[in-house]
N, C-alpha and C positions, 0 to 999 in steps of 0.2 A: 233412413237410407236402406234400401233393399240390397241384399247380397246375391249375386248371380254367379253360377258356374256354367261354363260352356263345354260341351262334349261333341266333337265332330272329328272323324278320322282324317278329314282333309284339312291340312294346315291353311290352305287358301280360304276355305269356307269359314273356319273359326276366326281368322284374321278379319275377314270382311264383316262378319257379324259383330265382332268386337268394335270395329270402326263405327258401325251404325249405332251400336249401343252407347257410344261416346256422346252422342247427342242428348242422351238422357242421364248424363253423369250427376245431375242434381237429385235424381230420383233413384238411380240404380248404379251399383258398383260391381264390376266384374272382378271377382276375387281369385278366380282360377280358370285356366283354359286347358282342357285335356284333348289330346289327339289319339290316345290309346285307352279303350274302355277298361282294360285291366288295371291301369294306373288309377283311373277314376274310381273304380270299385274299392281300391285300397284307401283312398284319401278323402272321399267326399263326405263320409260321416263326421270326420273331424272338422271339416270346413263349415258345416252347419249353414248351408245356403238357404235363402228364401225361395229360390227358383233355379231349376236346371233347364237350360236350353239344350235339348237332346236331339241329335241327329238320328234318323231312323235307319238308313242304309249304311252299315259299316261292315268291313270284311271279317273281323274277328267274331263279333256278336252284334246283332242289330239292337236298336234302341229298346225294343220290347223285351228282348232277352236280357239286356242290361238291367232293367227294372226287376225282372224276375229273379236274377241272381242277387240283386241288392236286397230283395225280400221286403224289408220295411224301411220307410223313410218318412220324414215330416216336412219335406219341401214340396213346392208346386212344380209342375212340369209344363214346359212349352215345347212341343215337338217341332222340329225343322226337317224338311225333306224336299227332294226334287220330284217326288212321286206323289200323285194325288190318290193312289189306289189304297192308301192306308187310312183314309178319312172315315173311320168307323164311328157310328153314333156313340159307342161306349167310350171311345177316346175323347170325343168332343165333350161328353158329360164330365169326365174325370179330369181331363187336362185343362189348363187355363186357355190354351189356344193351340192351333195346328197351322204352322206357317209354311208355305211353299217357297222353295228356292227358285230364282233369286228373290230374297225377302224384300217385299215392298215396305218402304219407310212408314207409310200410313198404317199398314196392317200391323207393323211392329209397334207403333205407338198405341194402337187399339189394344194389342195384347198386353202391353205394359200397364195401361190404364185398368184393364180387366184384372191383371195381377194385383195391382195396388188395392183395388176394391175388395178382392177376395181376402188378402192379407189383413186389411183394415177390419173387415167384418169378423174375421176369426179372432183378432185381437180384442175387439169390443166384446164379443161373446165371452171370451175368457175372463175379461175384467169384471164381468157381471157374475162370474162364478156359476154360470148356467150350462156350460158346455160339458158334455161327456168327455172322458179322456180320449181325445182324438189326436194325440201327439204322434201316433204311428199310423202309417198307411201301408197297406199290403197290396202287392202286385200279384194278380191272379191270372195266369196264362190260360186261355181257352182257344178253341178252334177259330173263334171270331176275332180274337185279338187279346189285349191285356186289359182287364178290369182293375182299376185303382180304387180300393175301398178302405174306409176307415175301420180299424179293428172294432171300434165301439158299435158299428152297425151290423156286425156279424152276430147272428143269433145262435147258430150252431153249425158244426161241420160234420158231415156223415161220410163214412167209408163206402165206396162202391167199387169193389175189386181193386184195381190199381189206380183208381180215380178218387177224388174227394169232391163232395158236393157241398157248396157253401150256401146256406140259407141266410140271406141278407135282408135287413129290414126294408130297404128301399127297392129291392128287386125280388124276383121269385127264387130262382136257383142259378148258381154259377158252377158249372162242372169243370174241374181242373185236373189235368193229367199228372197229378202227384199223389203220393200215398198219404194217409192220415198221419202216419208216424212222422213224416217230414214236417207237417204243419203243427204237430204237437210240440216240437222243439221250437218252432218260430213263435208260437203263441204262449209259451210257458211264462213269459214275463208280464203278460197281461192278465185280465180277469177271466181266464179260460181254464177249464179242467177237463180231462178225459174221464168220462163217467163209466164207460164200458169199452169193449174192443172196437166198437164201430162209431162212437159218437164223442165229439168234443163240444162242450157247451159254454156259452158266455154266461157266467153267473148273474150278470146284470139283468138278464131276461127271465130268470127263474121267479115264478110267482107263488109256487106252492111245492112242498115236499110231502109225499104220501109214504107212510111207513110200510115196510115190507121186508123181505129177505135182504134185498139191497135198497129197496125203495124206488119211488118213481118221482121224477121232476116234471112239473107242469110249467111250460114256458108261455111267455106273453102272447105268442102267435097262436096259442091254442093247442100246440103239440104236446105230447107226453113221451118221455124217454125213460127207460129203465136204468137204474144205477146198479152196476155190478157189486156183488157182495164184498168183493175184494177191495173195491174203491169206496165203499160206503163211508167209512170213518173219515177218509181224507175229504170227501165231498161235504160231509156235515160240518167238519172243522172250518172249511172255507165259507160255508153258508152262514154258520151261526157263531 
């Protein structure tokens, strides 16, 4: 049984969606309904849903900003909105679906079937023990929209003034309007380490360490990054 959380600032909208989801009660259970994003931010981590039905247009913060503030999450997302101007390719790739209000029952059923397939595939891969640790996803806000990426797919993060540049395995680069320091705190619980003032590296992608004052790391994408002498000991401890 899949667990779902609904977030829509309009009480009428969340009630209507809940009623439509009742037709799928054998497959999906709504465990919480939020009409205030702030309340959802406080409680959603403890609820551990499989999917969040997320409204885009909300007065306090929009759906994209909600994911940005959440930072990391391990549930799937189905966007709901009355506007079709947000149908970015990035969202279509990362989200399970993008439903326009009023939500059509057939489109809702298609979204739930797609959700079930994605969750099933994820479970099967985990059971085989072949999956990289993808229990956390990161919301990266850009000028185009929000990219939702698995931490395990991030090769490195580079500082660029007040921006951070994410080099991700399945894409080229994602430029985010946050500093490297902010992401250092977010990524500290994963397999990442800041190796100098300007670069955070995913140690899973390190293929070679070259000796030197601080040394140099060669990554699987062919790039080479220098290790600060002040961070050399910590980097080597994590690597070896």
